[in-house]
N, C-alpha and C positions, 0 to 999 in steps of 0.2 A: 609688773607685766612679765609675761613669759616669752622667752626667746625660742621656744618649741625645741629645745635640745632634748637629748635623752634623759637628762636629769632636771627637768623643769619644775619639779615639785618643791614647794616651799615648806612642806611639813615632813622633813627628815626624822622627825622624833620616833615615828613608828618603826624605823629601821634600827633604832638603838637596841643593843643586846644586853642582857644583864651579864655581869662579870662571870658568872658560873654557867653560862649557856652551854659550854662544852665540857662541863663536870662529868657527864656521863662516860667520857673516855678515861677519866681519872680512875686509878684503882683504889680499893678500900685499903686502909692501913696507913695512909698519910706518908709520913717521912721514911717509913721502913721499906717502901716499895722501891724497886730497881728502876732508875730512870731510863735505862735502855730497854726495859721490858714494855712492849706495847700491848701485851696480853693477846696478840694474834699469832704467837708462834705455833699454836696447834693448827693453824691454816696453811703454814709453809711446809711443804714436804720436799724431800730430797729423792733423787733417783736411787740412792743407795739404801734408803730406809726399807725395812721389812715390817710387815704388820702381823699381829697375832690373829686378827679376825680373817675370815675367809673373803678373798677378793677374786676368786676365779670367775672369768668371764665378765669382769667389771671394766669400767672405763679406766681405772688405774692400770690394769694389765695391759690394756691397749696402748697406753701412754709410756710404758716402760721401754726404755732404749734397748735395742738389740745389742747383745755382747758376743764376743767371739769372732766377729767379722774382721778380716784383714783389711787395713786401710791401705790406699794407694800411695806409694812414695813417701813424701814428707808431709802429707796432709793428715791432720788429726780430725777424727770424726766430729761433726757438729760444731766445728769452729768456724768454718766459712759457709756462706750461703751455697746451696747446691745449685749447679748450673747443669741443665740437661744439654749433653753434647751429641753430636752425630759424628761418628768416625768413619773415615774412608782410608783405605790402604792402597798403595801403588800395587800393581799386579805382582811385582817381584817380592813384595812383602818387606821392603827396606824402609819405607816411609809410611807413617800413619799420621793423619792430620784430624784433629777434632774441632769441630765448629759448633758454635752455639745456634739457637734457633734464629737469631738475627743475622747469622752467617759470619760472625767474627770468629777468628781462629783462636781457640783457647789453648791448644797444646799441639806441638809436633813431637812425635816419638820416632827415634831412629833405631832400626834393628842393629845388632853388632856387626852384621856384614856390611852395613852402609859405610863403615869406616874405611873399607877397601875400594870404595867408588871414587872415581875422579871427581874433583870439586864441582866442576861444571855440570856434569851429569846429576850429582846429588842435588845441586841447586835447582836444576830443572825439574827434577822428580819432586822436591819439596813444593815448589810453586804449582806444578800441575795437580798434585795431590791436594794441596791447600785450596786450590780453585774448585775442585770437585767437592771438597767438604763444605765450603762455603755455599755451593749450589745446593747441596743436600739439605743443609740446615735451613736455607731460605725456602726450599720447596716444602719443608715440613711447616714453616711458618704460613705459607700459602694454604696448605691443606687445613691447617687449624682455622684460619680465617673463613675459609669456604665452609667449614663445618659449623662454625658459630653462625654465619649468615643463613646457612640452610636450616639451622635449628630455629632461627627467628621467623621461619616461614617463607623465605624468599625462594624463588624458583631458580634453576641453574643458570638461565640466561641473565637474570638480574644480578646474581652473585658474580658471574663472569664479568658483567659490565662494571660493577663496583670495584672489583680487583683491578681490572685493566685501567680504570680511571685513576684510582688511588695508589696502586702499587704495581705499576706495569713491569717493574724489574724483578718481580718474584717469579722464578721458574715453577712450572707444574712439577709434581713429583715424577711424572713420566719423562719430562725433560732432563730431570736430574739423573734418573735411572738410565736413560739413554746415553747421557754423557759419560757415566761410569762404565757402561757396557762398551762404548766406543773406545775409551782408554784401555780397557782390557783387551779388546780386539786389536788395537794398534800395537800393544805389547806383544801379543802372540804372533803378529805379522812381522815383528822385529822393528817396528817403527817406534822406537823409544822416544817419547816426547818429554 
């Protein structure tokens, strides 16, 4: 009697494989064959290989890594996943904050002249700049969500309602730009935040 499990067949004989069922992977030549040679080496390519045949305009050309580019700081190319960042600098140019699309701060860069700033002023500038970078990154996130929803055929009112319901803390790109402009205006007025 069957218990209706996934393997309730009593006739498993039809699943038996002959001992040589995978012999087509074996190479001709028996014992002389290299055990580490899979026979698939011609399918593996290296970025450093060059070919005698013409590959101009081919997929291989498109996949070839770019050379000669300067890498940033201690980061080696293609070692770490790439993160899109949005940078905001304070109006004096002493602090630059980079934020991801989620708003998380990825890096703070200080100009050499930041070393001469009082510690409290530098801390205030770092926090204010990081807040603006956070806002800028999240505003881009909102713009991307709006674009995806609009591409799905939703009208502007429905898109706005969905975002306000599910992600009310995302600023609009206009709000982020206004915050950056206000920070620059405050700096020009002498109201350092």
